[in-house]
ZAPA-951586 format. One record per atom (N, C-alpha, C, O): y, z, x; residue in one letter. Coordinates in steps of 0.02 Angstrom, whole numbers, plus 50000, padded with zeros to 5 digits. Example, Ala and Ser with C-alpha at 12.3 -4.5 7.8 and 13.67 -1.06 7.14 Angstrom:
497165039050660A
497755039050615A
498355039050660A
498345042350712A
498885035450642S
499475035750684S
500025039450645S
500575040250670S
This chain:
520915479454968M
520585479755026M
520425472455052M
520335468155009M
520395471155103S
520245464955130S
520075464955206S
520205469555245S
519725458655222G
519515458655301G
518835460155297G
518585463555252G
518455457255352D
517695458255347D
517495461855411D
516895462755424D
518015464055451A
517825466055524A
517435473455502A
517565476455450A
516985475355549T
516635480755543T
516975486255579T
517165485355637T
517105493455539P
517405497755564P
517145500355634P
516555502155637P
517525500755687G
517335503455747G
516835498855790G
516605500955842G
516695492855767A
516255488455794A
516665483855852A
517115480155832A
516515483955914H
516835479955968H
516455475656003H
515925477356029H
516715469256007G
516425463756046G
516815463756113G
517385466056116G
516465461056170E
516675460556240E
517355456756230E
517905458856248E
517225450156195A
517745445556200A
518405448456168A
518965447856193A
518255451856110G
518895454756071G
519265461056108G
519865462256100G
518815465056149L
519055470256181L
519505467956236L
519925471956257L
519465461056267E
519885460456315E
520585458956299E
521005459456344E
520795457056231R
521435456756211R
521745464056203R
522335465156217R
521335468656180G
521525475856179G
521655478356247G
522185481356257G
521265477456292R
521315478356362R
522025477156386R
522435481256407R
522085470556379V
522745467456406V
523325470256380V
523795471756417V
523345471056317D
523955474356280D
524015480556298D
524605482056305D
523575485856312L
523645492156337L
523825492056403L
524125497056422L
523715487456446Q
523955487156509Q
524715485256513Q
525135487456552Q
524785480756464R
525595479556458R
526035485056432R
526635485756444R
525605489456391Y
525975495556355Y
526215499756415Y
526795501856423Y
525575500756461S
525775505656516S
526255504056565S
526535508456599S
526365497856571H
526935495156620H
527505494756590H
527985494956628H
527625494256527A
528305492756502A
528585499656461A
529185499756451A
528225504756439L
528475509656401L
528315515456437L
527795515656470L
528765521156435M
528775527856461M
528035531056447M
527735528956397M
527805534656478G
527185538556454G
527165544756432G
526835549356455G
527705544856362T
527685551056332T
527185552456283T
527075557956259T
526925547456271Y
526355549056232Y
525565548556253Y
525115548856212Y
525475547756320G
524775546256345G
524595540056325G
524995536056299G
524025538856336E
523695532056320E
523495530156245E
523075533456215E
523815524956217P
523575523556144P
522925522256136P
522605519056177P
522665524956077M
522015524556053M
521795517056047M
521265515156072M
522155513356019R
522115506656008R
522755502755994R
523285505855988R
522755496255989V
523345492755978V
523215489555907V
522795485055897V
523615492255862L
523545490055792L
524065483555776L
524625482855799L
523735479155731V
524195472955723V
524375471955661V
524845468255649V
523955475555600R
524225473555535R
523895479855490R
523475483455518R
524065481155429G
523905485755383G
523955483955313G
524395480055294G
523485486955271E
523445485155210E
523275491355165E
522705493655170E
523695494155124G
523475500955084G
523255506455136G
523665508355178G
522675508855134S
522465513555184S
521995510755242S
521595514055275S
522155503755246W
521735502055306W
522265498555353W
522795496055337W
521945499255421V
522265494855472V
521825492255521V
521295494955537V
522085486355547W
521685482755600W
521905482155666W
522505480755674W
521545482955717D
521725483155794D
521765475455816D
521615470655780D
521965475055873A
522005467755908A
521385465255923A
521375459455943A
520805468655916D
520155465555925D
519815465055860D
519205464355859D
520225465555795G
519905462955733G
519495469155705G
519115468255658G
519575475255730N
519135480355704N
519605483255647N
520215483055654N
519235486555580R
519565489655538R
519495497455537R
518965500055552R
519975500755521Y
519985508055512Y
520295510355449Y
520765507655420Y
519975515955431L
520275518955369L
520835524155405L
520685528555446L
521395523055384D
521915527355408D
522125534755375D
522605535155336D
521775539655391L
521905546155369L
522415550155399L
522425556155389L
522875547055437L
523445550055471L
524095547955441L
524585551555437L
524045541055419G
524675539155385G
525265538255417G
525815538655388G
525175536855492G
525835538055525G
526045544855547G
526555545555580G
525675549555531I
525875557155531I
526145558555468I
526715561055471I
525905557655411A
526245558255347A
526825554255332A
527235556555292A
526945547855360V
527505543755349V
527295538755298V
527645537255250V
526705536055309N
526555531155261N
526385532055194N
525815530555176N
526805534455150A
526745537955085A
526345533155046A
525865535155012A
526515526455048L
526345521554993L
525695517555036L
525415512755010L
525555519455087G
525075515555136G
525485510255162G
526105510355162G
525055504755190H
525285499055219H
525485493655180H
525095491755136H
526005490855188A
526265484455155A
526205484655084A
525985479755054A
526405490855050H
526475490654977H
526995485554964H
527525484954994H
526715480754901P
527045475554885P
527915477254852P
528395473554860P
527925483254817A
528575484654800A
529025487054849A
529625486254843A
528735489954900W
529115493354956W
529385486854997W
529955486455021W
528845481355002V
529085475855044V
529665472555016V
530175470955046V
529495471754946A
530045466954913A
530685471254914A
531225468254913A
530665476754915A
531385480754916A
531765479854976A
532375478854978A
531315480455035I
531575480155101I
531865471955104I
532445470555119I
531455468155092A
531685460555096A
532215458655055A
532595454355076A
532305461354997Q
532925459654956Q
533595462754986Q
534125459654991Q
533495469955006Q
534075473055035Q
534215470655107Q
534785471055131Q
533665468155144A
533925465055210A
534275459055192A
534765457955228A
534165454355142A
534435447855118A
535145448955092A
535515444255078A
535315455055087T
535985456855047T
536445460855085T
536995458455099T
536275466955105L
536655469655156L
536305475555188L
536215480755156L
536095474755256A
535585478955287A
536045485655315A
535835491355309A
536685484155344H
536945490155379H
537675489555363H
537965484055362H
537995495655349A
538695496555344A
538875503055380A
538515507955372A
539425503355418S
539525510355437S
539755514255386S
539935511655333S
539775521555397N
539865526455355N
540685527055339N
540905531955309N
541025522655357F
541625520855335F
541705519055261F
542205519655225F
541025516255246F
541015513455172F
540445516855146F
540025519955178F
540495515655081A
539845518655040A
539445512255014A
539725506855014A
538805512954993T
538385508254965T
537975511354911T
537845517354911T
537755506654859E
537425510054807E
536775511954827E
536605517254800E
536285509054871P
535755512254873P
535735520054910P
535315524454903P
536345519854950Q
536425527454981Q
536595531854923Q
536305537254920Q
536965530554886I
537225534354832I
536685536054774I
536695541454745I
536275531654763R
535745531554721R
535125535554755R
534745538454717R
535015535754818L
534605540554843L
534785546754849L
534355551054840L
535465548554864A
535605555554851A
535555559254797A
535365565154791A
535785554254745E
535775557254673E
534955558654657E
534765563954631E
534555553754674R
533845555154662R
533605561754693R
533235565554663R
533815562754748L
533485568854792L
533735575254764L
533375580254764L
534385575354737L
534705580654695L
534295581554638L
534075587254628L
534135576454593E
533825577154539E
533075579454547E
532855583654508E
532675576954595L
531975579054603L
531925585654634L
531385588554632L
532475588454666S
532415594854689S
532765600054647S
532865605654670S
532995598054576H
533285601554538H
533745606654570H
533715612854565H
534225602454607A
534805605154637A
535365608054596A
535535604654548A
535705613754607P
536235615554562P
536885612354567P
536945608554614P
537315613054534S
538065609854544S
538325612054607S
538255617854629S
538605607354636G
538895608354707G
538465606254761G
538705606054817G
537825604754752S
537395602854809S
537575596754824S
537835592754785S
537405595554891R
537625589654933R
536975586954977R
536535590754996R
536975580454990V
536445577355039V
536765574355094V
537265570855086V
536505575455153F
536715571855221F
536055567355239F
535495569755244F
536215560855246L
535685555455262L
535755554555338L
536285553655368L
535125554955367C
535085552455448C
534495549255447C
534255546755396C
534205549155506N
533715544855527N
533075548055547N
532665543655561N
532835553655554S
532225557355569S
532265563555546S
532755565655516S
531645567655561G
531595574655550G
532015579355584G
532325584155562G
531945576355659T
532305580255715T
533035580955702T
533335586155713T
533315575455677E
534045574655667E
534195578455600E
534755580755593E
533725579255553A
533915583155484A
533925590155508A
534385593755488A
533435592955552N
533425599555572N
534065600755619N
534385605955619N
534175596055655E
534815597155708E
535445598555660E
535835603255671E
535505594055606A
536065595355560A
536035602955529A
536515606655523A
535355604555512A
535235610255476A
535515617055530A
535825622055509A
535365616055589F
535475620355641F
536165621855644F
536375627655645F
536635615555647K
537315615655652K
537615620055585K
538115623655589K
537275619355534M
537505622455470M
537495629155477M
537955632555454M
536935632055513T
537015638955525T
537585641855563T
537855647255549T
537765637655614R
538385639255665R
539025639055619R
539495642955633R
539065634955569R
539575635555523R
539635641355469R
540095641555429R
539215645055473T
539225651355428T
539675656855471T
539885662155448T
539765654755530G
540145659555581G
539695664455610G
539895668655650G
539035663955590K
538545668455634K
538115663655677K
538165657555679K
537635667955716S
537295664555771S
536595664755775S
536285660055800S
536275670455748T
535565671855759T
535125668055703T
535285668755644T
534675664855717V
534195660955686V
533445664055699V
533215664355756V
533145665955650I
532435667755647I
531985661455636I
532045658355583I
531545659255686A
530985654155665A
530315657355677A
530265663055700A
529735653155661L
529135656655656L
528715653755724L
528765647955743L
528375657655750E
527835655855802E
527375650055766E
527195650355707E
527255645755803G
526825640355777G
527285634455739G
527045628955729G
527875635855723G
528325631455690G
528505625355741G
528485625855802G
528675619955707F
528925613355746F
529395609955703F
529295607855646F
529945609755741H
530565606855706H
530865601555734H
531365599155708H
530595598855794G
530755591955831G
530965593855897G
530905599555918G
531225588655932R
531285588356004R
531945587556033R
531995588156094R
532445586355999S
533125587156025S
533225594156037S
532865598556013S
533755595256077M
533925602856109M
534105607356051M
533915613156057M
534425605855996G
534535610855944G
533785612455901G
533655618155883G
533405607555889A
532725607255852A
532195610555893A
531805614955875A
532265607555958L
531815611555995L
531885618556013L
531425622056032L
532525620456004S
532705627656016S
532415631855957S
532365637955963S
532235629155907M
531915632655842M
531145630955842M
530805632855794M
530865627655891T
530185626455904T
529885630955952T
530135632356006T
529285633255927S
529045639355974S
528575637256031S
528425640956078S
528375631456024K
527785628956078K
528085629256148K
528525625356166K
527845633456182E
528045634856267E
528025628256300E
528495626356335E
527535625256292A
527385618756339A
527825614456326A
528035611656376A
528095612156264I
528635606856263I
529375609756271I
529845605956279I
529455616656269R
530165620656282R
530205620856349R
530755618956370R
529755622856397A
529855625356462A
530145620056511A
530485621956559A
530025613156500P
530355609156546P
531075607856535P
531355604256575P
531455610756476F
532045609656455F
532455616656449F
533025616656425F
532195621456470A
532555626856478A
533065627256521A
532995624556576A
533695630656504P
533805636156451P
533975631656391P
534355626856397P
533725633256341L
533815631556269L
534425634456233L
534735638656266L
534615633256179L
535115636956136L
534855643256129L
534255643956119L
535255648056133E
535235655456133E
535185657456050E
535345653656004E
534965663456043R
534945667155992R
534525663955935R
534755663255878R
533935662155952V
533365659255913V
532835664855927V
532615665955983V
532665668355872V
532025673255877V
531555671255849V
531615669055792V
530905671555883F
530295669555847F
529895676455819F
529885681655851F
529575675655754V
529165680955732V
528525677355717V
528495671255713V
527985681655709P
527245678855687P
527305675255614P
527645677555568P
526995670355609R
526845668355542R
526475672855495R
525925675355507R
526855673855432D
526615678755382D
526585686555398D
526235690455367D
527005688255451D
527145694555465D
527755696855433D
528305695155457D
527715700755377E
528375702155347E
528685706855377E
529295706755372E
528355712355419D
528685717955445D
529035714855503D
529625716355515D
528705710355544A
529165707355601A
529755703955574A
530305704755599A
529665700355528L
530215696455487L
530875700655477L
531445699455495L
530585706555441R
531165711855421R
531525714255481R
532135714055489R
531045716855529A
531335719655591A
531765714955625A
532285717555645A
531675708155638A
532015703455662A
532635703055624A
533155701755655A
532645703755566A
533255702655520A
533735709055539A
534315708455558A
533435714355533V
533805721155547V
534115720955619V
534665723455630V
533765718055663A
533975717855737A
534575712755739A
535045713855778A
534565707755703A
535095702955686A
535705706455661A
536255705955689A
535595710055610G
536245712855575G
536635707755543G
536415702755513G
537225709355553D
537675703955517D
537695697455554D
538045693055529D
537375696155608D
537445691055642D
536915685755616D
536925679955638D
536495687755573L
535915682855552L
536175677755515L
536355678955457L
536235670955542A
536435665055517A
535905661555465A
536055658955411A
535295661955494G
534625658355444G
534005659855459G
533855663455507G
533645657555424V
532885658355425V
532615651055426V
532805647255381V
532255649055467I
531935642055463I
531255642155458I
530975645955497I
530855638455416L
530155638655417L
529845632355378L
530135629355332L
529305630955401E
528845625555360E
528445629355316E
528095634055334E
528505626755247P
528065630155201P
527265630655214P
526885635355200P
527125624355246I
526485622955275I
526565620755350I
526785615055360I
526415624655401Q
526455622555465Q
526055616955490Q
525455617955496Q
526285611355507G
525895604155504G
525575603755588G
524995602355603G
526065605355631E
525795602955703E
525435608855727E
525135607955780E
525405614655701S
524945620055737S
524225620455690S
523855625355695S
524085615155648G
523485615455613G
523405616055545G
522895618255520G
524045613555506V
523975613455435V
523975620755407V
523515621955368V
524415625955420R
524295632855407R
524805633955344R
525395633155359R
524665635455284P
525165637855237P
525365643555245P
524955647755266P
525985645355233L
526275651955233L
526035655555168L
525925652155118L
525945662355170S
525815665055101S
526465666255062S
527025666955088S
526325666554997H
526825666454949H
527305673354961H
527925673754957H
526885677954975A
527395684554994A
527835684155051A
528365687255050A
527645680555101F
527945679955170F
528625674955146F
529195676655162F
528515669755113L
529085665755097L
529555669555049L
530175669255056L
529205673554994A
529695677354960A
530115682955000A
530655684854979A
529825685055054A
530195689155096A
530745685755139A
531275688455153A
530605680755154A
531125676555183A
531765675155144A
532335675355167A
531525673555074R
531995672855025R
532465679455015R
533075679055009R
532145684855013E
532395691055005E
532915692655067E
533505694155058E
532615692155125V
532965693855182V
533605689555187V
534105692455208V
533645683855172T
534145679655180T
534745680855126T
535345681155140T
534495681455073L
534945683555015L
535275689955031L
535865690655017L
534925694955062Q
535235701955078Q
535815700855124Q
536355703655114Q
535695696755176R
536135696755235R
536595690155231R
536865687955282R
536675687355174D
537045681155164D
536945676055213D
537445673555239D
536295673855232A
535975669255276A
535705663655239A
535565663855180A
535635658155281L
535205652455253L
534545652555261L
534275654355313L
534165650155199L
533535650255202L
533405641955209L
533575638055165L
533125640155261I
533105632555278I
532375631455281I
532055634255324I
532075627155235L
531435624755225L
531335617755262L
531595612555240L
531025617855311D
530815610855346D
530195607955319D
529625609355337D
530405603055266E
529925598855225E
529775592555251E
529445588455218E
530025591155316V
529945584755345V
529225581855335V
529145575955322V
528705586255343Q
528095584255336Q
527715585955252Q
527325582255222Q
527925591255234T
527775593955164T
528005589955105T
527695589255053T
528595587455118G
529035584355062G
528795577755041G
528355574655070G
529155575354978V
529005569554953V
528295568554931V
528015563454953V
527935572754889A
527405571554856A
526775573454899A
526225573554870A
526785574854954R
526355576455002R
525855581854983R
525255581654999R
526155586554949T
525645592454921T
525575591454861T
525265596354842T
525685587554811G
525565586454746G
526115588054712G
526175586754653G
526635591354752A
527285592554710A
527835588754749A
527775587454809A
528355587054714W
528905583754754W
529135585954811W
529305582254857W
529155593754812F
529265597054883F
528895602954874F
528825605354818F
528585605954941A
528065610654938A
528305617054903A
527945620454867A
529005618454919H
529295624254901H
529225625854819H
529255631554795H
529135619754781Q
529175620554712Q
528445623154699Q
528395625854644Q
527945622854732L
527315625754726L
527375635054734L
526995639154708L
527835635854770Y
527975643154784Y
528565646754736Y
528725652654740Y
528855641954690G
529355644854643G
529965648354682G
530205653754663G
530205644754736I
530645648154773I
531175642654799I
530935638054833I
531805642554789R
532285638254809R
532575639254866R
532915644454867R
532555635354924P
532945636454980P
533785635954973P
534025634554918P
534175637055027D
534835635655029D
534835628455060D
535265624555038D
534415626455106V
534445620355141V
533685617155144V
533205620955157V
533595611155134M
532865608055140M
532975601755184M
533455598055171M
532535600255240T
532585595455280T
531905590355258T
531355592455240T
532095583355266L
531615578355240L
531525573255291L
531975572455332L
531045570055295A
531015562955334A
530335560655317A
530145560655259A
529915558555372K
529205555855374K
529145552155300K
529455546955291K
528825554355259G
528575551355193G
529235547555155G
529175542355123G
529865550955165L
530395548355117L
530505541555123L
530665538355073L
530435538355190G
530615531255187G
530015526055186G
530065520055195G
529425529755174G
528775525755170G
528595521855225G
528195517255215G
528825522855282G
528645519955344G
529365516455370G
529335512855420G
529875517455343F
530555515155372F
530915522055397F
530875527255364F
531215521555451P
531485528455478P
532165530755433P
532685527555426P
532025536155410I
532555540155371I
532445547455363I
531885549755351I
532965550755369G
532995558855361G
533475560755313G
533895556655292G
533445566555294A
533895570055248A
533925576255249A
533435579355268A
534495579855228V
534635586655222V
534915586755158V
535385583055142V
534575591855112V
534825594355040V
535095600955055V
534775605055088V
535645601955032A
536085608655035A
536155609654969A
536455605554934A
535825616354940F
535925618454875F
536435622454866F
536555627154904F
536865620754807G
537355624354781G
538045623554826G
538035620654880G
538585626154800E
539275624954832E
539285627254896E
539495623554940E
539035634554912R
539115636454979R
538805633055036R
539095632255090R
538085630655020A
537825626955085A
538005619655074A
537875615955122A
538255617055024G
538495610255007G
539125609355036G
539335603655037G
539555614855067S
540115613155081S
540225615755161S
540785616655184S
539655616855198L
539685619755260L
539925614155309L
540375615355349L
539625607955305L
539825602555349L
540305598355323L
540095594555280L
541015597955340T
541515594955314T
541745589255364T
541485588655419T
542255585255340K
542435579555390K
542495580955453K
542865585555470K
542095577055504G
542215577455568G
541665582055606G
541585581855667G
541275586355560D
540835590855576D
540195588055611D
539925590855658D
539995582055582H
539315579055591H
539385572355576H
539865570855541H
538875566655602G
538845560955586G
538345557555611G
537915560655643G
538285550555603T
537775547355626T
537905539255607T
538125537455552T
537775535355655T
537935528655644T
537465524955599T
537695520655562T
536805526255598F
536405522955560F
536165525755487F
535935522555440F
536315533255495G
536125536355441G
536325534755369G
536905533655355G
535755534555317G
536035531155254G
536095525155245G
536285523255190G
535945520455294N
536155514355292N
535745509955235N
535165511455222N
535995505655208P
535745502655136P
535065500355144P
534715501155094P
534775497655198L
534135496355210L
533665501455209L
533175501355172L
533795506655255A
533375512655247A
533355516355180A
532845518955158A
533955516355148A
534045519255074A
533595515155028A
533235517554985A
533665508555041A
533295505154984A
532465506854994A
532105508054945A
532255506755059A
531565508755066A
531355515155035A
530815515755005A
531805519955043A
531685527455009A
531745527054939A
531385530654904A
532095523554916N
532195522854844N
531585519154810N
531325520954758N
531425514354844A
530735510054831A
530185515454835A
529785515854788A
530125519754889T
529635523954897T
529565529254844T
529015530354818T
530115532754827L
530255537154770L
529945533954700L
529585536954660L
530165527654695D
529965524254628D
529285523154616D
529045523154560D
528945522154674A
528265519354669A
527795526154659A
527285526354625A
528065531754696I
527705537954692I
527715540354620I
527225543454600I
528245539454578E
528335541154506E
528015536554466E
527635538654422E
528095529754474A
527765523854438A
527025524754433A
526715524554380A
526725525954500E
525965525454507E
525725533054495E
525135534154507E
526075537854475D
525785545754477D
525455547854540D
524925550954541D
525805545954595L
525515548154664L
525465555654671L
525045558154707L
525925559254634L
525885566254632L
525165568854615L
524845573054647L
524985565454557G
524405566854528G
523815565554572G
523385569754585G
523835558454598N
523325556654646N
523265560654700N
522685561554720N
523815563754737A
523765568154795A
523395574354776A
523115577554821A
523375576154719K
523195581754695K
522345581654684K
521965586354695K
522195575254662A
521535574954629A
521165572454695A
520635575454705A
521315568454733V
520995565654787V
520995571354846V
520505571654881V
521425575054855G
521545580854896G
520985585554879G
520565587354921G
520975587754809E
520475593154790E
519715589454792E
519235593154801E
519635583354785H
519035580554797H
518785581154879H
518225583154896H
519265579054922L
519135579954999L
519025587155015L
518595588455058L
519385592354983R
519305598554999R
518625601754971R
518295606055001R
518505599754927T
517785602354896T
517185598354939T
516705601754958T
517205593054951A
516685590054990A
516745592255054A
516225593955082A
517295592855085L
517335594855160L
516995602055171L
516625603155219L
517145607155119A
516845613455126A
516175613555144A
515955617555185A
515835609355116E
515125608755118E
514755605355185E
514155605555198E
515205602855217V
514935600355290V
514745604755342V
515145609055361V
514205604155368S
513975608955424S
514585609155479S
514855603955497S
514775614855503G
515235615455565G
515985615755538G
516435617255577G
516105614555480V
516725615855436V
516775622955411V
516405624755365V
517205627055437V
517275633855415V
517815635955362V
517825641355332V
518305630255354E
518815631655314E
519255625455296E
519275621255341E
519585624055244V
519945618155228V
520515620755203V
520515623555148V
521105619955241R
521735623255215R
522235617755188R
522075611855195R
522795619355161G
523275615255145G
523335613355071G
523045616755028G
523685608255057E
523835606754974E
523885598554978E
524095594955023E
523595596954912G
523655589354909G
523355585854952G
522765586854966G
523715581454978L
523385576455044L
523745578255110L
523865574155154L
523905585055112M
524045587755182M
523475594155194M
523515599955173M
522995591455232L
522325596355233L
522225597255310L
522335592855351L
521995604055324G
521815604755388G
521045606655386G
520875611255350G
520635603655420I
519855604955429I
519695610555476I
519655608655535I
519605616755468G
519465621855514G
518795621055535G
518335621355494G
518675619955612L
518045618555640L
517725626155668L
518055631055685L
517105625455668A
516765632255698A
516865633455776A
516835638755807A
516995626155802A
517055626955875A
517645622055894A
517825617655855A
517925622955953P
518515618955977P
518275611955990P
518215610056049P
518115607655934A
517775601555950A
518325596155914A
518105590555899A
518925597255903S
519315593355857S
519575586555901S
519795581655870S
519545586655961A
519755581556006A
519145576956015A
519255570856015A
518525578956023A
517945574856031A
517825571755958A
517675565755954A
517895575655901L
517795573355840L
518275567455823L
518055562255797L
518845568255837A
519365563355827A
519135556155864A
519155550555839A
518935557755925K
518725551455964K
518165547355936K
518175541255934K
517595552055910A
517005549255879A
517245545755816A
516975540455802A
517735548255775A
517825545955722A
518235539355723A
518105535255679A
518725537755769V
519045531955780V
518565526255807V
518635520355792V
518085528755848D
517535524255861D
517125522055800D
516845516555803D
517065525755746A
516655523255692A
517185520755640A
516985519355584A
517805520055653G
518255516655608G
518665521455569G
518925519255518G
518755527755586F
519145531455537F
519715535355590F
519555537855644F
520305535155563I
520905538255611I
521045545755579I
521195546655520I
520975549955619I
521145557255604I
521475560755665I
521505557955720I
521685566055655N
522065569355705N
521865576255722N
521685579955676N
521895578555790P
521645584555812P
522385588955830P
522595588555888P
522735592555786P
523315596355803P
523195602255832P
523665605455854P
522605604355837S
522375610755874S
521775610255885S
521435606455851S
521465614255940P
520815612355961P
520205613055907P
519685609855913P
520325617255860D
519875618955821D
519995616955732D
519715619155681D
520475612255741T
520745608855675T
520795600455675T
520975597255724T
520605597855619I
520685591355600I
521195590055558I
521085592355502I
521775586955563R
522245586255515R
522185579555475R
522125574355507R
522195579455404L
522225573755366L
522835573455334L
523025578155298L
523215567555344V
523815566755302V
523895558555283V
524325554855307V
523415556755237P
523295550155224P
523865547555174P
524245551455145P
523895540855166A
524295538255111A
524195541755042A
523645544155026A
524775542154999L
524645546254933L
524265541554900L
524015543454847L
524155535754916T
523755530254862T
523005530354885T
522625526354857T
522785534154929L
522105534554957L
521615536154887L
521705541054852L
521145531454878S
520615532054829S
520035537654835S
519945540654888S
519715538554788V
519155542854798V
518665539454838V
518335542254881V
518615532454819A
518025528754849A
518175527954922A
517705528054962A
518855526954944E
518945526855007E
518935533155053E
518835532955114E
519045539055017A
518845546055045A
518185546855054A
517985549755104A
517755544555008D
517135544955011D
516765541555074D
516275544355098D
516985535955098T
516795533255160T
516885538355223T
516425538855264T
517415541655231F
517435547255276F
517055552055260F
516735554355308F
516945555055199L
516605561555190L
515815559055210L
515445563155239L
515595553255196A
514965551355220A
514765550855285A
514195551455306A
515325549755320W
515245549755394W
515325557855427W
515015559755477W
515775561755392M
515705568455413M
515035571555402M
514795575355444M
514725570055345A
514115572455330A
513525569355363A
512965571755355A
513625564255399G
513135560855436G
512955562455502G
513195567655524G
512565559055543P
512425560755612P
513035559655662P
513085563155712P
513455555255647G
514025554055692G
514495560155716G
514665561455774G
514625562855667S
515025569755661S
514585575855690S
514775579755734S
514015575855659R
513545581955676R
513355581555743R
513255587155768R
513265577155780I
513055576555848I
513705579755891I
513575583155941I
514365578655871V
514825580455907V
514955588155895V
515095592155939V
514875589155833L
515075597155806L
514395601555837L
514505607155860L
513795599355838E
513305602455874E
513355603555943E
513195608855969E
513595598055977A
513555598456046A
514155604056068A
514205606056126A
514545606056021S
515095610156038S
514935616756034S
515355621056047S
């Protein structure tokens, strides 16, 4: 930890730089994200600094991306070394970092013989590839969940239920059926209706964008049963839950259920763009063959080196253990905060359920006080910080949540 700026404290002289940069942003970039909260200029560990010199505890982690925090020395060194050696080679060639990463993912996921990995650049691309895999089964119907989020490309968006982001791009791909989360009867009925055309079921073990909502063990078991009965693919979207986020390497390991296909991204690269599809077993591993799919940048040695460094650091520093311990510390303390009715999730993927729809106002008050949090739904705050977050750092946020700054917002709502 370094820097002496006070979290959330703004001076008029410093603010001018931030205002100017935000004006430049609005004139140069498309308005797809709304107005940014701040202009960030550097980070270290779980802390970031804005253009005005203010420091913030980053409890969003780039939306579960910065698994090692900011500027982790081993991660920086690995990228620098690889960039000075070989940054990119087309997929007409293989590279050692690419091979090592694929082997490591198969090892960590306990994948059986015949399993294979496809490397890409993002979670959306990973889910797009998974969607194409369902079509290669020779069948067409995919069951997805209400509240699920799988990306914004046309295939991934077709499996995402949120109408507000679907409607402008209709018509989307056909034969995607949505069922309510944790409704086993609806899942089984949809499978019966699909009959022999059921190609796959896709779901997130913990739905992130709808408010950090874990699926029940019974529902996930039912999804596994349904897909086995109908020779369909069980696809687990672990873009947000994967890579030690939940205190396990992959969230499905907490459920004791192995999918046919798993998609990864976000934390895999520790801040460098990369995605992956892990296909389990001979059948799934052979669905995509030469010419079926591809990507220019996917699995390039620079991205693979970043991912390898991330996995190495998670293991060397026991960040799975830290995610469980610090996550439990946060969960226990937050449950005692007035206005908090529920704390959902696993490890360092937590949803703070509020008694009132005050999440947006609370997130604004938090950033003004020097804490970056996220309101994925009106009554939920999402925490997905670096896996390196310490108890002492977490306690600064807990003190604010228990203090007048948050209480004023919650009581006003």
